[in-house]
Z-matrix of the N, CA and C atoms (Angstrom, degrees):
N
C 1 1.446
C 2 1.495 1 110.99
N 3 1.349 2 116.04 1 147.96
C 4 1.452 3 121.47 2 175.70
C 5 1.500 4 110.16 3 -81.55
N 6 1.308 5 113.96 4 160.58
C 7 1.470 6 120.66 5 177.12
C 8 1.534 7 110.62 6 -86.67
N 9 1.314 8 112.93 7 56.79
C 10 1.468 9 121.44 8 179.47
C 11 1.481 10 110.29 9 -115.23
N 12 1.338 11 116.12 10 158.84
C 13 1.419 12 119.44 11 179.58
C 14 1.530 13 108.76 12 -129.81
N 15 1.379 14 112.79 13 159.09
C 16 1.436 15 119.47 14 176.53
C 17 1.507 16 108.61 15 -116.12
N 18 1.295 17 117.83 16 129.65
C 19 1.459 18 126.06 17 -175.50
C 20 1.541 19 112.86 18 -80.49
N 21 1.331 20 115.24 19 132.27
C 22 1.454 21 125.42 20 178.76
C 23 1.563 22 111.88 21 -47.59
N 24 1.280 23 115.50 22 -47.22
C 25 1.449 24 118.48 23 -176.75
C 26 1.551 25 113.65 24 -66.93
N 27 1.263 26 118.13 25 -19.24
C 28 1.463 27 121.07 26 -178.15
C 29 1.502 28 113.41 27 -81.39
N 30 1.279 29 119.25 28 -7.29
C 31 1.484 30 119.01 29 178.22
C 32 1.522 31 113.68 30 -109.09
N 33 1.303 32 117.20 31 8.73
C 34 1.525 33 123.24 32 166.88
C 35 1.516 34 113.94 33 50.64
N 36 1.336 35 117.00 34 47.62
C 37 1.487 36 118.02 35 173.56
C 38 1.514 37 112.61 36 91.04
N 39 1.331 38 122.78 37 5.49
C 40 1.429 39 123.09 38 177.37
C 41 1.519 40 108.49 39 -50.95
N 42 1.314 41 118.82 40 135.42
C 43 1.459 42 120.98 41 176.22
C 44 1.547 43 112.15 42 -54.42
N 45 1.343 44 118.91 43 146.93
C 46 1.445 45 122.01 44 -172.92
C 47 1.523 46 116.02 45 -55.37
N 48 1.296 47 117.91 46 -42.19
C 49 1.448 48 119.26 47 -177.22
C 50 1.509 49 111.32 48 -71.67
N 51 1.330 50 116.87 49 -35.79
C 52 1.502 51 121.10 50 173.63
C 53 1.536 52 110.67 51 -66.78
N 54 1.364 53 115.10 52 -36.12
C 55 1.456 54 117.22 53 177.10
C 56 1.503 55 111.46 54 -63.05
N 57 1.290 56 118.76 55 -45.56
C 58 1.471 57 123.70 56 -179.24
C 59 1.569 58 107.64 57 -59.02
N 60 1.341 59 115.38 58 -46.42
C 61 1.465 60 122.21 59 -177.02
C 62 1.588 61 108.67 60 -60.57
N 63 1.312 62 114.09 61 -45.52
C 64 1.431 63 118.99 62 179.26
C 65 1.515 64 111.87 63 -60.40
N 66 1.298 65 115.88 64 -46.27
C 67 1.486 66 120.31 65 179.82
C 68 1.545 67 108.30 66 -57.87
N 69 1.284 68 116.90 67 -51.08
C 70 1.440 69 121.36 68 176.18
C 71 1.509 70 115.76 69 -55.26
N 72 1.346 71 114.42 70 -43.47
C 73 1.445 72 117.63 71 177.79
C 74 1.472 73 115.22 72 -65.10
N 75 1.403 74 114.36 73 -24.97
C 76 1.485 75 117.64 74 178.30
C 77 1.496 76 111.53 75 -90.61
N 78 1.320 77 117.06 76 -0.08
C 79 1.462 78 120.72 77 178.96
C 80 1.517 79 114.54 78 85.21
N 81 1.317 80 115.73 79 17.50
C 82 1.434 81 119.95 80 176.59
C 83 1.531 82 111.77 81 -93.78
N 84 1.332 83 118.60 82 134.23
C 85 1.455 84 118.51 83 -178.40
C 86 1.502 85 110.74 84 -102.06
N 87 1.309 86 119.00 85 2.93
C 88 1.498 87 121.14 86 -179.38
C 89 1.488 88 111.10 87 -134.92
N 90 1.340 89 117.86 88 149.19
C 91 1.470 90 124.59 89 172.23
C 92 1.469 91 109.07 90 -132.18
N 93 1.281 92 116.93 91 163.35
C 94 1.460 93 122.71 92 161.25
C 95 1.539 94 105.69 93 -108.21
N 96 1.318 95 116.34 94 153.14
C 97 1.441 96 116.69 95 179.36
C 98 1.557 97 109.31 96 -152.60
N 99 1.307 98 115.26 97 152.86
C 100 1.472 99 123.27 98 170.08
C 101 1.527 100 107.99 99 -104.41
N 102 1.275 101 116.29 100 176.48
C 103 1.414 102 122.52 101 -178.98
C 104 1.556 103 112.15 102 -87.11
N 105 1.305 104 117.40 103 -20.74
C 106 1.423 105 122.36 104 -179.02
C 107 1.491 106 112.52 105 -134.23
N 108 1.327 107 115.81 106 157.43
C 109 1.477 108 119.18 107 179.31
C 110 1.565 109 109.52 108 -63.65
N 111 1.238 110 112.26 109 157.84
C 112 1.454 111 119.37 110 -178.43
C 113 1.540 112 109.73 111 -83.03
N 114 1.326 113 117.83 112 124.07
C 115 1.463 114 121.73 113 -176.97
C 116 1.506 115 113.26 114 -70.15
N 117 1.362 116 119.09 115 -12.92
C 118 1.468 117 121.10 116 -178.46
C 119 1.528 118 109.74 117 -103.62
N 120 1.291 119 116.67 118 124.57
C 121 1.402 120 121.39 119 169.29
C 122 1.510 121 115.23 120 60.09
N 123 1.365 122 120.32 121 57.82
C 124 1.444 123 121.64 122 -173.30
C 125 1.534 124 111.78 123 -87.81
N 126 1.357 125 116.29 124 2.14
C 127 1.472 126 121.64 125 -179.93
C 128 1.535 127 113.16 126 54.92
N 129 1.339 128 115.50 127 28.93
C 130 1.481 129 121.77 128 172.64
C 131 1.536 130 113.79 129 85.92
N 132 1.415 131 118.07 130 2.57
C 133 1.468 132 117.17 131 176.22
C 134 1.505 133 109.64 132 -68.84
N 135 1.345 134 116.68 133 150.27
C 136 1.495 135 120.21 134 177.14
C 137 1.518 136 110.96 135 -66.20
N 138 1.369 137 115.00 136 144.09
C 139 1.467 138 116.38 137 174.82
C 140 1.540 139 111.90 138 -61.79
N 141 1.366 140 114.24 139 153.12
C 142 1.481 141 118.17 140 175.11
C 143 1.516 142 110.91 141 -141.25
N 144 1.298 143 117.98 142 160.32
C 145 1.430 144 122.79 143 175.02
C 146 1.498 145 109.80 144 -142.58
N 147 1.336 146 115.31 145 109.22
C 148 1.458 147 120.36 146 174.83
C 149 1.597 148 111.09 147 -71.11
N 150 1.329 149 113.01 148 -20.58
C 151 1.454 150 118.96 149 177.72
C 152 1.567 151 108.72 150 -69.40
N 153 1.305 152 118.41 151 -42.52
C 154 1.470 153 122.01 152 -171.80
C 155 1.547 154 112.98 153 -96.63
N 156 1.297 155 118.34 154 -25.44
C 157 1.478 156 121.19 155 -170.53
C 158 1.516 157 112.35 156 -105.68
N 159 1.351 158 114.62 157 92.82
C 160 1.442 159 120.14 158 179.53
C 161 1.539 160 115.93 159 -59.16
N 162 1.360 161 112.86 160 -38.19
C 163 1.458 162 117.44 161 174.57
C 164 1.515 163 114.66 162 -60.68
N 165 1.350 164 117.29 163 -38.86
C 166 1.471 165 120.17 164 175.96
C 167 1.508 166 109.82 165 -66.87
N 168 1.272 167 119.15 166 -37.98
C 169 1.503 168 121.18 167 178.27
C 170 1.515 169 108.47 168 -61.94
N 171 1.323 170 119.55 169 -46.18
C 172 1.472 171 122.25 170 178.21
C 173 1.504 172 111.75 171 -60.26
N 174 1.325 173 115.96 172 -42.34
C 175 1.469 174 119.40 173 178.95
C 176 1.546 175 110.84 174 -63.17
N 177 1.325 176 116.25 175 -42.30
C 178 1.426 177 121.73 176 -176.88
C 179 1.603 178 108.91 177 -66.73
N 180 1.306 179 115.00 178 -41.46
C 181 1.479 180 117.63 179 177.66
C 182 1.518 181 109.19 180 -61.15
N 183 1.325 182 117.78 181 -43.00
C 184 1.484 183 119.69 182 -178.31
C 185 1.520 184 111.59 183 -64.27
N 186 1.316 185 116.10 184 -44.48
C 187 1.465 186 118.46 185 178.82
C 188 1.515 187 113.62 186 -65.05
N 189 1.349 188 115.70 187 -37.85
C 190 1.473 189 118.17 188 175.70
C 191 1.476 190 112.67 189 -62.91
N 192 1.322 191 113.78 190 -42.26
C 193 1.458 192 118.10 191 -179.42
C 194 1.562 193 109.88 192 -65.16
N 195 1.293 194 114.64 193 -47.66
C 196 1.505 195 119.99 194 -178.96
C 197 1.556 196 114.64 195 -62.79
N 198 1.368 197 114.99 196 -34.82
C 199 1.433 198 121.04 197 -178.22
C 200 1.454 199 115.86 198 -97.68
N 201 1.326 200 119.11 199 -3.41
C 202 1.484 201 121.70 200 176.75
C 203 1.538 202 112.51 201 71.23
N 204 1.317 203 114.56 202 38.86
C 205 1.503 204 119.67 203 -179.54
C 206 1.525 205 106.81 204 -117.95
N 207 1.324 206 115.62 205 139.16
C 208 1.510 207 120.98 206 174.88
C 209 1.517 208 110.53 207 -126.63
N 210 1.293 209 112.86 208 164.48
C 211 1.496 210 119.42 209 179.06
C 212 1.537 211 105.98 210 -91.92
N 213 1.340 212 114.94 211 123.66
C 214 1.433 213 120.30 212 -178.57
C 215 1.551 214 111.36 213 -102.30
N 216 1.341 215 114.51 214 -18.61
C 217 1.469 216 118.37 215 -176.02
C 218 1.515 217 105.84 216 -148.57
N 219 1.315 218 115.73 217 125.97
C 220 1.497 219 120.69 218 177.15
C 221 1.520 220 108.03 219 -107.58
N 222 1.329 221 116.34 220 132.00
C 223 1.432 222 122.85 221 178.32
C 224 1.500 223 107.56 222 -101.10
N 225 1.343 224 114.63 223 102.80
C 226 1.478 225 120.73 224 -172.22
C 227 1.534 226 111.65 225 -86.84
N 228 1.312 227 120.66 226 -15.23
C 229 1.452 228 118.79 227 177.03
C 230 1.532 229 107.74 228 -156.66
N 231 1.323 230 115.50 229 161.43
C 232 1.425 231 120.89 230 177.22
C 233 1.515 232 108.26 231 -121.50
N 234 1.279 233 118.33 232 139.77
C 235 1.429 234 122.08 233 173.65
C 236 1.538 235 106.20 234 -97.75
N 237 1.303 236 116.16 235 116.49
C 238 1.462 237 119.61 236 -174.26
C 239 1.517 238 107.87 237 -126.94
N 240 1.348 239 112.27 238 162.00
C 241 1.477 240 118.17 239 176.54
C 242 1.549 241 109.35 240 -53.44
N 243 1.317 242 114.22 241 133.48
C 244 1.465 243 119.14 242 177.31
C 245 1.496 244 115.91 243 86.51
N 246 1.324 245 116.21 244 -7.65
C 247 1.475 246 119.59 245 -179.28
C 248 1.545 247 107.47 246 -91.19
N 249 1.342 248 115.14 247 135.91
C 250 1.494 249 120.29 248 176.88
C 251 1.493 250 106.60 249 -94.08
N 252 1.395 251 115.63 250 108.74
C 253 1.410 252 122.55 251 -177.42
C 254 1.551 253 111.59 252 -67.92
N 255 1.329 254 118.47 253 -10.70
C 256 1.425 255 120.91 254 175.16
C 257 1.504 256 115.09 255 -82.89
N 258 1.356 257 114.96 256 -4.30
C 259 1.429 258 122.31 257 -179.94
C 260 1.513 259 110.39 258 -62.36
N 261 1.310 260 117.80 259 124.89
C 262 1.463 261 122.91 260 -178.88
C 263 1.523 262 113.91 261 -63.13
N 264 1.314 263 117.17 262 -23.63
C 265 1.447 264 120.18 263 179.02
C 266 1.542 265 112.52 264 -64.79
N 267 1.369 266 116.45 265 -23.32
C 268 1.434 267 118.67 266 177.65
C 269 1.509 268 111.08 267 -63.49
N 270 1.375 269 117.02 268 -40.27
C 271 1.460 270 117.35 269 177.23
C 272 1.519 271 113.15 270 -60.13
N 273 1.287 272 116.97 271 -42.25
C 274 1.474 273 121.90 272 176.43
C 275 1.493 274 111.15 273 -62.50
N 276 1.346 275 117.07 274 -37.72
C 277 1.418 276 123.46 275 -178.66
C 278 1.571 277 107.93 276 -64.03
N 279 1.373 278 115.21 277 -44.44
C 280 1.440 279 119.18 278 -178.09
C 281 1.526 280 109.03 279 -64.83
N 282 1.319 281 118.47 280 -40.43
C 283 1.472 282 121.48 281 -179.49
C 284 1.569 283 109.77 282 -63.16
N 285 1.307 284 115.42 283 -44.46
C 286 1.481 285 120.58 284 178.19
C 287 1.478 286 110.87 285 -62.29
N 288 1.351 287 118.14 286 -42.63
C 289 1.449 288 121.63 287 178.29
C 290 1.557 289 112.07 288 -63.16
N 291 1.294 290 114.48 289 -40.69
C 292 1.480 291 119.60 290 176.82
C 293 1.559 292 111.06 291 -54.74
N 294 1.337 293 114.53 292 -45.06
C 295 1.479 294 119.25 293 -176.99
C 296 1.529 295 110.96 294 -68.67
N 297 1.310 296 116.78 295 -43.25
C 298 1.502 297 120.62 296 179.44
C 299 1.571 298 109.29 297 -65.46
N 300 1.318 299 117.38 298 -48.81
C 301 1.421 300 120.20 299 179.54
C 302 1.520 301 114.01 300 -60.42
N 303 1.321 302 116.01 301 -33.18
C 304 1.471 303 121.02 302 179.34
C 305 1.535 304 108.65 303 -63.18
N 306 1.282 305 119.20 304 -32.33
C 307 1.486 306 122.25 305 178.13
C 308 1.483 307 112.71 306 -71.57
N 309 1.304 308 117.20 307 -24.20
C 310 1.461 309 122.34 308 179.49
C 311 1.491 310 105.71 309 -80.59
């Protein structure tokens, strides 16, 4: 595999295990990921939450291990229209995301 990565935003809400498989099929050994599906332009994929769904986290870990893919960049928060980036909850969200992504 090449030392290339596939960006989370480029798969438009593809479910995490399918995203990992796609990256491996393309010869990429790294991905970036967020904890939740992207609310914009998901192409009809079902929403997901790695934050809330422990079973999905376990499945993703297994697929990453089996396919030789790792997370090289974790997206802990999104800045979206209408969101106040000065909100202190964002800091807690980033800390929580760091802990969850570390387990992946």
